[in-house]
N, C-alpha and C positions, 0 to 999 in steps of 0.2 A: 505496500500498501503507498508504502512513503517512496519506493522509487517511480511508482506509479507518480505520485504526486511534484517530485523532483521534475518528473519530464515533461510534465506540462508545465510548468514553472516556465524552461526551460524552452518551449511550444509556444507559448504565449508571450511572448517579453513585448510582441509589438501591442497587443490587446490587454485591456485591464487586470493585471497580474492575478493571481489565487493565490498569492504566499507571502501576500500584503507589497510587498513595493509599489511605487508610484507609479504611475504609468507612464510609458514611453513614445514620445512620438518619431514620427519617420523623416530623413530630414526633408521631404518636399513640403513638409504642415509645421516647418519649420523657419521659415523663409521671409517671415514678414521681419521690418527694420529692427535692430536691436537683438530679436529675440538668439538663444544659442540655445545648445547641446551640453546640459547642466553635468550629462556624465563628464563629457573632455572639455567640457567648456570652451568648446569649438563655435567661432560666427561659422553660420551658411550662409551662401551666396544666395544675395540679393537678386528676386525678380525683378525688380524694378529697371536693372540697368539694360537701356537697347543695344541693340549689335549694328555694329557698321554694315555696309552690302557692298561687298566687293564684287558683285554682280551686278553685269550691265541690264539692264529691262529695255529689253530689245521689245516694243510697242509700236503703233504706227506713228506716232511724231516722231522718236529714234530712227525708224527706218525713213520716215523724208529727209532727216537729216542724212543720213547712209546714203541714198541716191543723191543729193549735190555735193556729194564728197567725192574729189578727184585726188590722182596723185601730189596735184601741185597744192592742195590744199591741203592734203595728207603732212606733206613737208613744210606747209608753212606751220601748220601744229607743233609739231615735231620741235621747230627751231624758239618756237614760241613758248617749250614746256623748259629747252635748254635755257633759254635766256630767264627764266621765273629763277629755276634752279641755282641758278648764277648769282641772280638779288636776291636770295634768299639768302645762301652763303656769304655774303656781301653785307647785311642788312646783322645776321648774325656779329659776324666778326664786329660787325660795328656796337651793337649792345656790350660784346663781353667788354671793349675797348672803355665804354660808359663807366660800367660797374671796376674797372682797373683801376682809371683813372680817378672815381672817385675814392674808391677803397685806401689807396695810395695817400690821397690829399688830407682828409678825415686821420686817419692810422700818422701819418707824419705829425698832422698840428696834433696829437693829441698825444704819442710818446713825447713827442720833443716838450711840449708843457710840461707834463708830468717827470722827463729826464731832466732837465734844468731843476725844477723842487727838489727833487730826489738829491740832486748835489747839492742843493744849500743845503736842506734841512736836513742830510748829514751829517752835515757838523753845529749846527741849531740844534738839532734833537725833535723838528718838527716833522718827521715824514708822516705825524695822522693828517695832517693835512696834505702832501702829497695823496698819502688812500683818495681821500674826497673827493680833490681835482680828480684822478681817475677814477671813481667812483661817478662823478658827476659825467665825464665823458659818455660812458658806455651803460650808465642808465637811461641816457636821455634818446641815445643811438637806440638801445633796445626799445622803449617806450614808442618812438614812431616807426620801429617795425612790428612791434604788437598793432599797436594801431589799425597797419594796413592790413594785415593779417586779419582782423577784423571787418575790413571792406570785402574781402575778397577772400574764403577762408581754404579755396582750394590750392591760394597758393602759398601755403604755409608747406614748409617741409624743404625736402629736394625737390620735387615731385617727379621722380624717374619711374618708382609703382604706378604714377599712373599714366606716366608718354608710357612705358612698357603693358599697359591693358588699353593705352588705344591702338598700338602699335599690331596688339593682338585682336582688334577687334570688335573693342569695347566703349561706345559712345558714352565718356562719363563727363557729367554736365558739368557747361562752364570752364574746363581743363585747358581749354585752344581760346580765349578773349581775351580781348586789346588788352583788356583789365586787368585780369588776368597776368599778365605781361607787366604790366605795368607798377603790381603789387608783387610780384616776384622780384622784377630789377630793385627796383626801389629796397623791398623788405632784406634781400641779398646782403645789398651796401651797407643799412645799417647794422645786420646782425654781426658781419664781421667784421663792422670800423666800432661794433658795438664791445669785441674781446669774446664773444662766443667763441664755443669751437665747432664751426662749423665751415665751413669753404663754400668757396663761389663758382666749382666745378659743376657739382648736380645741378644746380637751378641755372648753370648753362645750358644743360641738355632740352631740361622743361623752356629755355626762351627759347633756342631753335625750334622747335618743336612748335609752339606760338605762333613764334617769324613762317615757317614752314604751311599753318594752316590759315594763316592771315592773310598774307602777301599776295598771294596769287587771285584770290574774293576781289580786292581792291574794294570792299566796305568791310563795318564794324558797326553790331550791334552796340557800339558807346560813341560813335560817332554818324546814325542815320542820316545827317546833312550833305555828309563824306559818301557820292558816289560816282559811279563811271559806268559808264555800258561798256563790260569784260564780259563776255557767253561766253567764254572759255572754262573749265575745270570744275564745274558746277556740281558735283556728283563725289559720293562717298569717294569712290575710288582713285580719282583723280586727288585727291583730300587724304588721305593714306599714303599715298607715294611721297608728297609733298610733304607730313609731317614726318614719314622715316629720315627722307632727304635734311631735315630740320634738325632734327633730335643727332644727329651722325654731324653735322655741323656745330653744334656745340660740345660731342668733347672734344671734338679738331682744335677748337678757339680755344678749350679750356685746359687741353693739353699737348698742343701744338701736333697732335696725331691722326692725321687725313684716312692713314688706312685702317686704321684703329676705331673710329669715330662708324666705315663703313659697317666693319665686326663688327663693333658693337647695336647699330641697328640691327643688322640681320641676328649675330644671338639672342638678344635683347627680347626681341618682339614681335620683326613684322611674320603673318605668317603667312602669307604670299610674295613672293619676290622671281626673280627673271635677270637676263641680263642685262636688257634695257634699264632696268632699277639698278643695278650695281652700279652703270660707268656714273650714272645723271646722281647717286649719291656720292660717290667720289669726287666726280665735279663739284660738287658742294660744297664736300668736305676741301676739298685743295683751295676754293673758293674761299671760305672763312680762317681756315689758317694762315694766308697770304697775308687777307686784308689786316688781320689782325698785329699779325708780324711787319707790314709794313707801316704801317702808324705808330704801334709801338716803341717800332728800330726809334722812328724818326723824330716825336715825342721827348723820350729817355735819352737816348743818344745822339740827334740831329742827326743823324746821316739815314738819311730819307733813301729807302729804296736800297739798306744793307741786308735788310731781313737776318738781325740777329736775336729777334725775342720770338721764338715760332707758338708760345701757349701764355696763358695767364700762370703756370703754373711748368717752374722752369728749374729741373733738377740738376742741372750743370752738367759738368763734362766727368765723367770717371776714367782717372787716367794717372796709371806708378806717375812719381817725380824720377827725374832725368836718374839724378844719383843714386837711388837707389837700385840697383840692379838686380838682387831676390824678390823685388815686389812683382805679385800677379794679381790681376781683377780678381782670377777665380782657376785650378787646375781640377783635373780629373777626379782628385782622393778628396776634394769638397764637396761631390756630389751625395753622398753618404749623409753625410753636417747637413746640406741642406734639406735632404726628404726628413731628420728631425725634425725642423727648421718649418716644414711644412705641417708638420702632425702638429706641432706645437701650434702653432698660425689656425690650425682647424679648430684644434682645442678652446681653446681664447674665441677662433669667432663664435662655434658657437653657443658657448657660454654668454661673448657678448648676445647675440642673439637671443638666447633665451630670456635674458634681461630686462633686453630690449621689448620684448615684447607683452612680459609683464607689466612694464610699467607703461606699457602705450594702454592694456587694457584696464589696467589702473585708473589711467586716464580717463580715458573712454568711458567711464561710469561715477568718477567722481568729480573729474571740469570740465570737462565738456557740456554737461547739464547745467553745470550754475552760470549764473550771467555774466557776461563778457567780460566786466569788469574784475572778475576773479582771474579768469583764464592772460591776462595783464601783471596782474600781480605776483600770476603763477613766473610770467615770463621775468621779472622785476627781481624778482628772487635767486631763481637761477642767473644772473646776471652778478646780481650780489653778491653769493653764496662766489660766484668763479673768480667776482673779480677779486674780493680778498682771498682768496686761495691764494689768485697769483702772485697779489704782493706780498705777503707774508714768505713764501715759497721764494721769491725771487733775492728778500732783503735777509733770509732765517738762514733757508736753506740750502743759498747757491753757494758754490764750489770754485776756488782760485785757481785758474789750469792758464797753461800756459801756450800764451799765442802761437801758431803757425807760421812760420818766416815763407815772406812768399819766395826768397833768395832760393829755397831749399826747391821748388818747383818744376824751375828750368826755365828755357825760352819759349817755350809755347805762347800767344798771346792772349787766347781763350782762355785758357786755364790758369796762366794771371790774370786775367779778369777773374777769373770763378772766386779763386782766393784773394783779391782784393775786395771781392767782395762780401766771402765768409769775414771776412779781419773789418771791414768799414762795419759793419751791424754788430759789434760785440759790444756789449755796457760793463763795464768796470766799475758797478756800484763795488765799492768797498773793498777794491781788491788792489794790489800795488802796480807796477808797470809792470808794461811785461807782460799782463795778465790779465784773463775777462770773468767774471762773474755768467757759470754755464745756467744757470736757473733764468739771471736775469737777459739774457741774449738771447733764451728762447722765447719769454714773454712776453717782455717788452720789444717785440720787431715783428713786425706784416706775416703773416704765414711762408709766404716762402721763402725770406730771408731765414725761418727757423729751421725748414725743412734744409734748404743750400748749408746751415749749421749742425744738422745733423746726418747729413751725408758725406761733409766733408771738413769738418772740423776734427782731428784728431784727439782723442781720446777724450769725446764730446761727456760720457758717461762710464761707466766701469766694465759695461757690457762688451764696449770696444776692445776693450784693454785685457776684458778676462779670452780671448783668443788666443793670444799669444802665451797663455798658461797652457791649453790644450792642443797644441803645433801650430795654429791657425794663424801666425803673427807673419806669413808671407805675404799675403792676403790683407790685399789694398779693405782699411778697412770700411770703406764706405760702401764696400760690396755686402756685405751683411746687415747695413742699416738697409740699404734696399730690398734684401731676401727676405729679410724681418718682416717689413712691411707689407712689404707683398704679396708673405702669407698672410699675415694678419686678415685683407683688406679679400683675400680669397679665402679664406675661412669665414668672410662676415657676408660677403655678395657672390662666393658661387660663380663666381667669371672663370670662364680657361680664354678661351683663341682671342677674345677681342681686348682683356686686361695683357692678357703676355705683349700683343700686338702693341698697345698703348704705352707702356714700360717700356719697350725696346727702344720704339719712337720719340721719348721723355728723354730717356736717358741716352739717345745717337749712337747704342753701343749693341752692335748687333751679338757680340760673345756671348753678352745675359741671357741672348733668348733662351738655348736648354736650361740654364740654374732656375730661371723664371716659370718655364712650364712645366716643368717635374713640380716643382715648390707649387704651382699654383691646383696641379692636378690633384698632386697627395692632398694640399688643404679643404681642395672642393670633397672629394671619397672621403677624409676624415669628418667635415663636420656633417656632410647629406649622412651619416650614420644615427648622427643627432637628432636635427631638426634643418629643415630648409633657409633661403636664400633669406639676406634682410628687408631683397626686394619683394619676394612672393612672397612672406611675413606680412607685412603691412599691406600684401593685395587684399592677402586672406580676409586682416583684420578690418577692411572698405567690404568685404562681403561681396567682391566682382566676379563673376562669370568668366576666371582668367581657364582658357584650355592650353595644358602642356603639350610638348610637342607629340605625345602618343599616346596610347592607355596602355593599360598593361595587359599582359598576356590571358588575364584569366575573362576577359574582360569581352574576347570572345566567345563564351558560353551564350553572351545574351544576343539579340537580333536588332533591328530596328522594331520591329513590332510589343518588343519587350520595352520599347526605351519612349515609340512617339507620345503624340497628347493626341487622342483619339475622340476626345468631347472639341467641336473643331466652331467656330461661329464664320459662316458663308457669306457671300452675296450671290448674286445670281446676273447672267449676263446683262438682261435689261429689269433692272429695279429703281421700286417708289424712292422718290428722297425721303417721306418720312417711315421707312424701312433705315436707311444709309442711317438718319439720325439716331435712330431708335438704337443702333446697332455700335456707329459710332460711340455714343452719350454713354453706353451700360456696359459699354468693354476698354480694355485697356492694349488690345492686340495692335500690332505696327502694321502685322498684313492679314489678308481673308484671303480662302481660296474661291474658287469663281468659276460656281457650280452649277449641273443641272441636273434634274432628277432621272430616272428612269420612270415608266410610267408603260401601263398598255395599254390605254386608251387615249393615245395623245389627241386623236383628231377629231374627237370629242371634244377636248379641252380646248385646240386650237379653234373649233369651232365658238364657245362663249365667252374671251378674254383673249383680247388684242396684247396684252400684257405676256399673259403664257404663249401666246402664241408667238409670238418674237424671242421668247427664249428656248421653244423647239426649234423652230425655223433655224435657229443659232445652230443650236447643237447637231442640226442635222447636215448642215455646211461643215461644218469642224470637223467633222466624223469622217476618216479617213480610211475608206478600206481599200484591202489589195484590188480587185476588181474595177473599181475608180481610179486609181492610181495607174492601172493597167491602158484604160480608155487614154487618160491622158497624154498618158510615155505613145498609144499606138498613134495618135491625130500628130502629135510631133514628131511620129515615125515619117510624115507621108511626104516630108521635104529630102528623104532620103530618096536618092537615084537608086537603089536597089530594086529591079521586082518584086523579088520573095519579100522584102519590106512591107510594100504597097498591099499584093496579097495576103500576107498577115492583117493590116491592118483591114483590109478592105473584109476578110471572114470574118472579122473580131465586129465587127460595127455589123456587118450583114445581123449576124447570131444575139444585137444589143437586146433588152427587153425594154419596154417602154420607160421611160423616165420616170412615171408616177410610184412604179414599182418598189418596193423600196429591197436595198441590198440584204444579202440573207443574215449576212453578220450584225445587223441592225435591229430584225427580227429575230434571232437568238437572242438577244439583249433584253430585247421586248420585253419577249414572253418567259423570261429568265426570273422578273419576278413578277409580283402579285400585283395590281394598282393600288394604291395608298390613297388617305383618306386625302379630299382638295382642299390641297394647302396652297395659297397662291405666293407666289415670292414676295408678294409684300406685305407679307405678315413678316414680324420677327420671331426667334426665335422661344415660345414658348414654355411655362417651367411645369405646364398639364399637360406636355406631349406625353407617349408613350417613350418607352422602350424601343419601337420600332420606328415609330415615327422621331425619334432624334436622332437614330443612328443607322436613318433610310438611305439605302445606294445613293452616292452620288457623283455625278461621272467627270472629271477633273480638265479646266479649261484653261486653267491660268488663275495666277497669284499679283493682286491686286494691290498695292499701299493704302497705308492711312491716311500719308499727306498726299497721295496721288485723289483719292476720294473726297477730302476736305479740299485741296481745292478747286475740284469739279463744282462741290459746293459754293463754295467762295465765288467764283465764276460762272454759275449760271447756267452748268453743261446740262441743258435736258431737253426733252420735249416731251408733250401733249401728249393722251393716250388717240386722241382723235386724226394724229399725228403719225408721218415713219418717223422711223431712227436717224433716215439720212437728213433729215432737217434741224439735226441736233449740232450746234455751233461744233465746231472744231478748236480745238488748243495748238498750237506750236508746242516746239520740247522747249525752245526758251522761257514762252508760258508757264508751260510744265515747273520751270524750275528758276523761274524768277524770286522766288522765296527762301529758296537754299541759301544758308542749312537750313533756315528756324521758321517749320511752316506753319500759317496762323492754324490757333488749336479750335475743335469741333465743340468745343463752348463758350468761346469768343464770336461764333457766328449770331447774326439774328437770323432769328426763324422765321418775321415778320416779314421778310424780304423772297420765303420760299412759298410757293404752292407743292403741299404734301403729296398732292395724285400727281404732283410729275412724276416721268421717269427716266433716269440717266441708264445712259448704253454705253457701261464700262467697258465694254471689247478695247476699243479702239488703245484705250492707252494701259489695259491689265500684262502683265507679260507672260506670253503663250506659250515658251519655251523656256522655263526653271528647269534647274536641277530637279528631277525627281532619283527615288530609290525605290526599293523594292521593299516589300516586310519581310521577306528572307535574308536580308542584307545583313551581312555582321558588323556589331561595333566598331571594327576596325578602320572597316569600310567607311561607314558612316564619319564618322572622328575625321579620317584622314581627307577625306571629302568637300566635308564641313570646312575645316580650318587651312584645306589646302588652296581652296579656292575661295576662300572667304566668304562664307554665305553669310545668310542673315535667316531662312528659313527654308525647308529641306520638306516639301511634297513628300507623301509615303502614299504609290498608289499601286493597286493589286495589279493582277496578269491582264482585267476587262477594262484596266481604264478609271477607277473608281479609287479616288482618295481617300482614302481609312483612317488619315490620319498628318501630325503633321511633327520635325520636330527641328527645335531651337536650340542655343547655345546653352539654352541650362538644361536641358537633358542631354547633355554629354558634358557635364562637369565631373569630375571626381567623386563629389558628396552622393549626388544623381545617381549616379554606376553603381555605386559601389550601395545604395538603398536598394537599384534594381536587382543587383548582384545578389544579397541576403533574402529578397524573396523571393529567388529563381532557387535559391535552397532549399527554402521551405516546402514548392511545390513538389519538388523533386520526390 
């Protein structure tokens, strides 16, 4: 009896528990915003995120555009795209220049005032005044940055998780708006100048993405009065390509790594890629790199056109001094030590990600729901603690270390310049001549100078001198700093290919390729054993339905029929306005199948109602049969001179049946189902329908988007029942895409301007040939088709052309597939 009771508890884990345990819901029931699984405390993907549509809608307006296209116009369109890509790269480089210029200006002003105060107060004993001055600068800058985040919350953070979601095909609201760009740029400027431990490299990726999304549109919702008649690139397909280019340009501008930026855009997000896009993204990255390099070299060194500063973050040149003949950057014997560093970096990165996730969850529950003033005070508190710790560490914990002499470097001009930069940024607080305060040198300098100190200042910390005790004194000390930084960064972000190339390009040292690659791979494998990367963690915390590169092997036990949504909301080819308005206002779906019903007494229906007659006529004209196709081809064969073809055509035409007689396939389809109740197409789905009425067979003809239906209603595209559908006004492709990307909302529509009895013919505007799958298609095939082609909706059509369900992004998330797999195991 006890064994039976235990088995019942295991079997009824999804129902009301019989053992006193509380009820557990399935993931699809816990997708409401803010709701989590309490067992694992995991936030589930939200269903209010919309997917981008990379597939083209081949409707009549688009075909009209294709008819006017020729090779000359195609080349012109491609040339315009290349010019836009170049403009995106240049603008991204200028954004990086703006951020770098003002960050440098504010930090020089802040550290100049505070350093002078420290030097004076070190003798007078008024260091508290210096601390107050530093607090004044930092708190002011951080306060301004906090206000900007309140204006546009999407601008918070680095923006890389949001960009990754967008490139994956998820439309994150507000991520690529002009207001987001302004708040992001000014926010990161004040945050870095305010002394927070943040960088401007990650936000540069987000900034480049916004430039890539907005520049080709030549309009902005924030600047409604400024509009240009630019008809190109009015689709999600073009927009996501430009966002990919902008993200790559942001990486290139931040690190001076155009190839690394291209690989970042490929590795971290873009689900659709081709050779043409690769060239454009690389060209955009190169444009951003050299634009920033040109202006920075001219402004800082006065040598315009010399290209001495490729990126915002300069690692300097890693090179042993000519006087030390035993020094090497690294040797083959050191690879084992690099592997150990990779393991340690992976462990530290996994620990950091775990702590970061717990802190982010705590803030989501306890800080975000509170008033905005609390969030501003939180930022000021972090700035206060950071400033006090930095100041006390510099004044109390700093050690005096010997300066490296530039005479030991040799005659190489660039290496001499690097050494001069390192020595010029040192701080000698409370230290005698020819020595410097290591802590003050790190904390009282811009971030770039601090990184140069860590990479190139000998014996900056004891960890570097430790290498001489374990037999690695022959290795350049900056090598271990670089590999250690790469190991920790790889353990946090779990990037491999792009991060390897970025570090190689940033150091300008190809010999570091192998140790960096080995270290990053080991760090990623070690970290993946414990948790996900930092970007994936924050994507999960936001509940974004991100699709990975591929599904797990065991998911192939499921088929499309197991994961599809069978409860469909659909429209007919000819539908009354009152039905369309009812459907659009009572659902949140972004696309609707266009269907017709299979009836056995269609001729009787055609006599009684013009609307139903139009729908049945459309179904008959759109059904393709082998016999009809053969007759069509036979007619075209008459133009051939062959006597055999002519005879075959004549014989076939002579044996043709009268036109009014229906095809055999059509008769089979109609006899297959018994007649259903007289449910007119102008009736919305009712809750009183029986299961047979709700899930009756429907012939699939195409897909139409919500935005297209609303556009048709707003522009009054309809006809009366007493007229022919040919009298309905026709919209061009430009008119259909005029409001992109923010189409009007159905709730803003003035219903008094519409006649609810008018009929809308949606067939010219629907996509008659979307990608479809069979109900027996394995999940891995469904996943690869959906992700690779960048789809938004994937109809499931059976063998006789009836739609039986639809698959969206939410049906392919890991959480949803796991729930379906558990149900599959329970039914076995």
